[in-house]
N, C-alpha and C positions, 0 to 999 in steps of 0.2 A: 504494500500500500504506500503510494508516494505522497498522497495528500488527502487525509481524511476529512478535510474541511470543504471539499468541493461539493456542490449540490446545495439544496436548501435545508437539509436536516443537519443538526449538530451530530458529531460523531458520538457513538455510545461508548460506554466504558470499555467494552471489548475492542472496538476499533482503536481507541486511544492506547490501550495496552499493546496492541499489535504494532502501532506506530512507534511506541517507545522501544519495543523489542527490535524492530527493524532498524531504527535509528542507532541503537546500541550496537547491533550487528555491523552496521556501516562504520562504526568506530572501533571494530575489532573485539567487541565483547559479546559473549553468547549468553543471553538472558531470555530463554524461551518460556519460562514460567512466570506468572504474575507475582510470585513471592520471591523471585530472584532479586538479590540486592546489587545495585550498581557498583558499589565500592567493594563488596566482598567478591564480586566477579572480575575484579581487576581494574575498575574505574579509578582514575586519578583526578587530580585537580584540573589537569589539561583536558582530559576527555570530558570532564564535567562542563567545562567552558564550551567545548565543542557541542555537547548535547544541548546546552542552554541556547547556544546560537542557532542550532537547527530548529529547536522548538520555536524560537522567535521568528525565524524565516517562514515557518509554516503557519503558526497560530497567532503571531503578532507580538508586539513588545510586551515584556513582563509576563509572558506565558509561563515561564519556568524560572522564577527568581532563584539565585544561588542558595539563599537560606532555606527554601522549600526543598531543593534537591539534597542539600547536606543533612537536613533534619529528617526527611522521609524519602528513603532511597530505594525502595523496592519498585519494581515495574508498576505494580498496582498503585502505589502511593504517588509515583511520578505522574502517571496518567490522571489520577484524581486531582493533583495540583494543577496540571494544565487545564483540566475541565473547570476547576474552581476559578482559576485566574483569567479565563477567557469568556466567562459568561457575560453577555451583554445586558 
């Protein structure tokens, strides 16, 4: 899934989780399960910045603030943060 925000519907939790997993895979991290943790799976501060940047490119500014990623870093929690931060 390259852009879950296309179309008129908001992406659901599953679509956001798939986006997070795909984005992480693109950064060299394998997080196939919603309970996989970004940092425990090898994420670093550099890959965190890259994930934040990708989230902003797709979902808009402040979609994934650093404090959200560092405090809640499972795939499920990252997706929930993006959802929470992009509600209009």
